[in-house]
C-alpha positions as CSV (number, residue, x, y, z in Angstrom):
1,X,0.0,0.0,0.0
2,X,1.4,3.4,-0.9
3,X,0.0,6.7,0.3
4,X,0.9,9.6,-1.9
5,X,1.3,13.4,-1.5
6,X,1.5,13.3,2.3
7,X,2.3,16.7,3.9
8,X,4.6,15.5,6.7
9,X,8.2,16.6,7.2
10,X,11.2,14.8,9.0
11,X,11.1,17.4,11.8
12,X,8.3,19.2,13.6
13,X,6.0,18.1,16.4
14,X,2.8,17.7,14.3
15,X,4.6,15.7,11.6
16,X,6.3,13.5,14.2
17,X,3.0,12.8,16.0
18,X,1.2,11.9,12.7
19,X,4.1,9.8,11.6
20,X,4.2,7.9,14.9
21,X,0.5,7.2,14.8
22,X,0.6,5.7,11.3
23,X,3.6,3.6,12.1
24,X,2.0,2.3,15.3
25,X,-1.2,1.3,13.3
26,X,0.9,-0.3,10.6
27,X,2.9,-2.3,13.1
28,X,-0.3,-3.5,14.8
29,X,-1.5,-4.8,11.4
30,X,1.9,-6.4,10.5
31,X,3.3,-3.8,8.2
32,X,6.3,-1.6,8.2
33,X,6.5,2.0,6.8
34,X,9.0,3.5,4.4
35,X,8.9,7.3,3.9
36,X,10.1,9.9,1.5
37,X,9.9,13.6,2.4
38,X,9.7,16.3,-0.3
39,X,12.2,19.1,-0.3
40,X,9.1,21.3,-0.8
41,X,7.8,21.4,2.7
42,X,4.3,20.1,2.9
43,X,4.2,18.6,-0.6
44,X,4.8,15.4,-2.6
45,X,5.8,12.9,0.0
46,X,5.3,9.1,-0.2
47,X,4.9,6.4,2.4
48,X,4.8,2.7,1.5
49,X,3.4,0.1,3.8
50,X,4.8,-3.4,3.3
51,X,4.1,-6.6,5.1
52,X,6.6,-7.7,7.8
53,X,9.3,-9.8,6.2
54,X,9.1,-8.1,2.9
55,X,12.3,-6.2,1.9
56,X,11.6,-2.5,2.5
57,X,11.3,-0.2,-0.5
58,X,14.2,2.1,-1.5
59,X,14.4,5.2,-3.5
60,X,15.7,4.0,-6.9
61,X,18.7,5.6,-8.6
62,X,17.9,8.1,-11.3
63,X,20.4,9.3,-13.8
64,X,19.2,12.9,-13.4
65,X,20.1,14.5,-10.1
66,X,17.3,17.1,-10.3
67,X,14.8,14.3,-10.6
68,X,16.3,12.3,-7.8
69,X,16.1,15.3,-5.5
70,X,12.3,15.5,-5.9
71,X,12.0,12.1,-4.0
72,X,8.9,11.0,-5.9
73,X,9.7,7.3,-6.3
74,X,9.9,4.2,-4.1
75,X,10.9,0.8,-5.5
76,X,11.0,-2.7,-4.1
77,X,12.0,-6.1,-5.5
78,X,9.7,-9.0,-4.7
79,X,10.4,-12.6,-5.5
80,X,7.9,-12.4,-8.3
81,X,8.3,-8.8,-9.7
82,X,9.7,-5.3,-9.4
83,X,7.3,-2.6,-8.1
84,X,7.9,1.1,-8.6
85,X,5.5,3.5,-6.9
86,X,5.4,7.0,-8.3
87,X,4.0,10.5,-7.8
88,X,4.8,12.2,-11.1
89,X,5.4,16.0,-11.3
90,X,2.4,18.1,-12.1
91,X,3.2,20.4,-15.0
92,X,1.0,23.3,-13.8
93,X,3.7,25.6,-12.3
94,X,6.0,27.7,-14.6
95,X,8.8,25.7,-16.0
96,X,7.4,22.4,-14.9
97,X,6.2,21.1,-18.2
98,X,9.7,21.5,-19.7
99,X,11.2,19.8,-16.6
100,X,8.8,16.9,-16.9
101,X,9.3,16.4,-20.6
102,X,13.0,17.0,-20.8
103,X,14.3,15.6,-17.5
104,X,11.7,13.5,-15.6
105,X,10.3,11.4,-18.4
106,X,13.7,10.4,-19.9
107,X,15.1,9.6,-16.5
108,X,12.2,7.4,-15.5
109,X,12.2,5.6,-18.9
110,X,15.8,4.7,-18.4
111,X,15.1,3.4,-14.9
112,X,12.1,1.3,-16.0
113,X,14.0,-0.1,-19.0
114,X,16.8,-1.2,-16.8
115,X,14.4,-3.0,-14.5
116,X,12.7,-4.7,-17.5
117,X,16.0,-6.1,-18.6
118,X,16.5,-7.8,-15.2
119,X,14.3,-10.7,-16.2
120,X,11.5,-10.0,-13.6
121,X,8.2,-8.4,-14.6
122,X,7.5,-4.9,-13.5
123,X,4.6,-3.0,-12.0
124,X,4.8,0.9,-12.3
125,X,1.9,2.4,-10.4
126,X,0.8,5.7,-9.0
127,X,-0.4,9.2,-9.8
128,X,1.2,9.7,-13.3
129,X,-0.6,13.1,-13.8
130,X,-1.7,12.6,-17.4
131,X,-4.9,11.8,-19.2
132,X,-3.7,9.6,-22.0
133,X,-6.6,9.5,-24.4
134,X,-8.9,12.5,-24.7
135,X,-12.0,10.4,-25.6
136,X,-11.7,8.0,-22.6
137,X,-9.6,9.5,-19.9
138,X,-11.2,12.8,-19.1
139,X,-14.7,14.3,-18.9
140,X,-14.4,16.6,-21.9
141,X,-15.0,15.4,-25.4
142,X,-14.1,18.6,-27.1
143,X,-10.8,20.4,-27.2
144,X,-12.1,23.3,-25.1
145,X,-13.6,20.9,-22.5
146,X,-10.3,19.1,-22.4
147,X,-8.5,22.3,-21.4
148,X,-7.5,23.3,-24.9
149,X,-4.6,20.8,-24.7
150,X,-3.0,23.4,-22.4
151,X,-4.1,22.3,-18.9
152,X,-1.6,20.4,-16.9
153,X,-1.9,16.6,-17.5
154,X,-3.9,17.2,-20.7
155,X,-1.3,18.5,-23.1
156,X,-0.5,16.7,-26.3
157,X,3.1,16.6,-25.2
158,X,2.4,14.8,-22.0
159,X,0.2,12.2,-23.8
160,X,3.0,11.6,-26.3
161,X,5.5,11.1,-23.4
162,X,3.1,8.6,-21.9
163,X,3.0,6.7,-25.2
164,X,6.8,6.7,-25.3
165,X,6.9,5.3,-21.8
166,X,4.6,2.4,-22.8
167,X,6.5,1.8,-26.1
168,X,10.1,2.1,-25.0
169,X,9.7,0.3,-21.7
170,X,7.5,-2.5,-23.0
171,X,4.6,-1.6,-20.6
172,X,0.8,-2.0,-20.9
173,X,-1.8,0.2,-19.3
174,X,-3.4,-2.4,-17.1
175,X,-6.8,-0.8,-16.7
176,X,-7.1,0.0,-20.4
177,X,-6.0,-3.5,-21.3
178,X,-8.7,-5.0,-19.1
179,X,-11.4,-2.4,-19.8
180,X,-10.8,-1.2,-23.4
181,X,-13.7,1.3,-23.7
182,X,-14.4,2.2,-20.0
183,X,-14.5,5.8,-19.0
184,X,-13.7,5.9,-15.3
185,X,-12.5,8.7,-13.0
186,X,-9.6,8.6,-10.6
187,X,-9.3,12.3,-9.8
188,X,-11.2,15.6,-9.8
189,X,-10.2,19.2,-9.8
190,X,-9.8,20.5,-6.3
191,X,-12.5,23.1,-5.6
192,X,-11.5,26.5,-4.3
193,X,-13.1,28.1,-1.3
194,X,-16.6,29.2,-2.1
195,X,-16.8,27.3,-5.4
196,X,-19.4,24.6,-6.1
197,X,-18.0,21.1,-6.4
198,X,-18.0,19.8,-10.0
199,X,-17.6,16.1,-9.8
200,X,-18.4,15.7,-13.4
201,X,-15.1,17.4,-14.2
202,X,-13.0,14.2,-13.9
203,X,-9.8,12.7,-15.2
204,X,-8.0,9.4,-15.1
205,X,-4.5,10.4,-13.9
206,X,-3.7,7.3,-11.8
207,X,-2.4,4.1,-13.5
208,X,-1.0,0.6,-13.1
209,X,1.4,-0.1,-15.9
210,X,2.7,-3.6,-16.2
211,X,5.1,-5.7,-18.3
212,X,3.4,-7.2,-21.2
213,X,3.8,-10.7,-19.8
214,X,1.8,-9.8,-16.7
215,X,-1.0,-8.5,-18.8
216,X,-1.2,-11.3,-21.2
217,X,-0.6,-14.1,-18.8
218,X,2.7,-15.5,-20.2
219,X,4.4,-15.5,-16.8
220,X,3.6,-17.2,-13.5
221,X,1.9,-14.0,-12.4
222,X,-1.0,-12.4,-14.3
223,X,-2.8,-9.1,-13.8
224,X,-6.5,-9.9,-13.3
225,X,-8.0,-6.5,-12.3
226,X,-7.2,-2.9,-11.8
227,X,-9.9,-1.3,-9.6
228,X,-10.7,2.4,-9.0
229,X,-11.7,2.3,-5.4
230,X,-14.2,5.1,-5.1
231,X,-15.8,3.1,-2.3
232,X,-12.7,3.3,-0.1
233,X,-13.6,6.5,1.9
234,X,-17.0,5.5,3.2
235,X,-18.9,8.3,1.4
236,X,-16.0,10.8,1.5
237,X,-15.1,12.7,-1.6
238,X,-11.3,12.9,-2.1
239,X,-9.7,14.5,-5.1
240,X,-8.1,11.1,-6.0
241,X,-9.3,7.5,-5.4
242,X,-7.1,4.6,-4.6
243,X,-6.0,2.3,-7.4
244,X,-5.9,-1.4,-6.6
245,X,-4.0,-3.9,-8.8
246,X,-4.8,-7.6,-8.3
247,X,-2.6,-10.4,-9.5
248,X,-3.1,-14.1,-9.8
249,X,-0.4,-16.6,-9.1
250,X,-0.5,-19.2,-11.8
251,X,1.1,-22.5,-10.8
252,X,1.7,-25.4,-13.1
253,X,0.1,-28.7,-12.3
254,X,3.5,-30.5,-12.1
255,X,4.6,-28.1,-9.4
256,X,1.4,-28.5,-7.4
257,X,1.4,-32.3,-7.6
258,X,4.6,-32.5,-5.8
259,X,5.2,-36.2,-6.6
260,X,1.8,-37.3,-5.2
261,X,0.4,-38.0,-8.7
262,X,-2.7,-35.9,-8.2
263,X,-3.6,-32.3,-7.8
264,X,-4.8,-30.9,-4.4
265,X,-8.6,-30.7,-4.6
266,X,-8.9,-26.9,-4.9
267,X,-6.7,-27.1,-8.1
268,X,-8.5,-29.9,-9.9
269,X,-9.5,-29.1,-13.4
270,X,-8.0,-29.7,-16.8
271,X,-4.6,-30.4,-15.3
272,X,-2.8,-27.7,-17.3
273,X,-2.6,-24.8,-14.8
274,X,-4.2,-23.3,-11.7
275,X,-4.9,-19.6,-11.7
276,X,-5.9,-17.2,-8.9
277,X,-4.5,-19.4,-6.2
278,X,-3.0,-16.3,-4.6
279,X,-4.0,-12.6,-5.2
280,X,-1.6,-9.8,-4.6
281,X,-2.8,-6.2,-4.0
282,X,-1.1,-2.8,-4.1
């Protein structure tokens, strides 16, 4: 589980209290916490909760020092896959679109390409701050409604950079692969004080990108669902909803038989494989 854009800082009484309370709760549930703290006080931090016994995430090396200093990534290597959790820069402030396109995107593509070459499949998940396809990934169907292709996350350049990420890193948009024509929101514009809420003004900025083998089931693990968990806040209305990726562990019948000559009852079937024996969620 990764919580994004926390406001805490390494020092300060209020941050220390909030951090301690989350860590206590995580420990009681059998999890450990790994934190990043943004150099911009009160912005952009990540905290990943991993089950006890799992190697803790680390901040992965990036070739670009300016990108590394933003501390927007956490990565962990599981037995079955690499996982990279990301909060991608928003391009709304002056100079940030150029930073994203010219520095962030090439640096992250290099990182993910290196991980793909390791031989393990990859999950890259988080707030990627882009609506990839105008007709499916945002509320507006006209150029004007879409922000005139000038609003942050909805520029042509950012969509093209996303396509390069998929193509050059050999990744698949998990939600779009499983739901080719679905229009589903993951975030909404934050309303300013005194403004009426406009929940119809939605975007899909949050993604689970996976190696092609995970999407197509050519490995022991297979992506079975990507859920937009609008139900996670008990009626609350956040500006983003959690994204849940579900994987099935596919075990061959020969591995399951273990020399007994027969499959355990819950795996009986055509004898070729057993899917969804184990699900993994992020």
